[in-house]
C-alpha positions, 0 to 999 in steps of 0.5 A: 547667112547672106542677109546677116552678112549684108546687115553687118556690112551696112552696120559697118558703113553706118559705123564708118560714117560716125567715125569718119567725122573724127577722121575728117577733124584729124585730117583737117588739122594735119593739113591746116596746122600740123604739116605747116608746123612740121615744116617750120621745125626743119629750119633750126637756128644757129645758136643754142639759145634759139634752138632751145626756144625752138625745142620748147615750142616744138614740145608744145606743138608735139603735145597737141599733135600727139593727141591728134595722132592718138585720136586718129589711131583710136578711130582706125582701131574701131575699123579693124573689122573691115577686112572680112567684108568685100561689098561695093559699099564697104569697098568705097569706105575702105578706100577712104579709110586707107587714105586717112590711115596713110595720111595719119601714118605719114604725119606721125612718122614725120612728127617722130623724125622731127622730135628726134632731129630737134633732140639730137641737134640740141644735144650736138649744140650743147656738146659743141658749146661745152667744147667751145667753153673748154677751149676758151678756158684752156686758152685763158689758162695758157695766157696767164 
């Protein structure tokens, strides 16, 4: 039984090494591209036109970012069996896995928050634009 368990642990370590390439690619993209683009979306412009342009650009980024999040989450699912093992070899891989998981969850949460922020900001600007147009039309009607 111990021998079988040890073989399973070694198989998991080898499987982790294969999946780790995916984690590294996703992690590198998050650090070098994803986080920078998310920071850019925090500074939303003052006009509805510029905001709509920013929303369009964010949607394009969001498609790519969501794909990286999906790939990372799929790779994490492959590693779900790790909880049953406790050897030193598996422990070091589990620590790396937790780091990747934390990074991915944080990025995906920020992506969701930015998506929501942009959407709500556009809706607010559209509402204020309609109100402004209504006020202008009312003022013109009163003057005539």
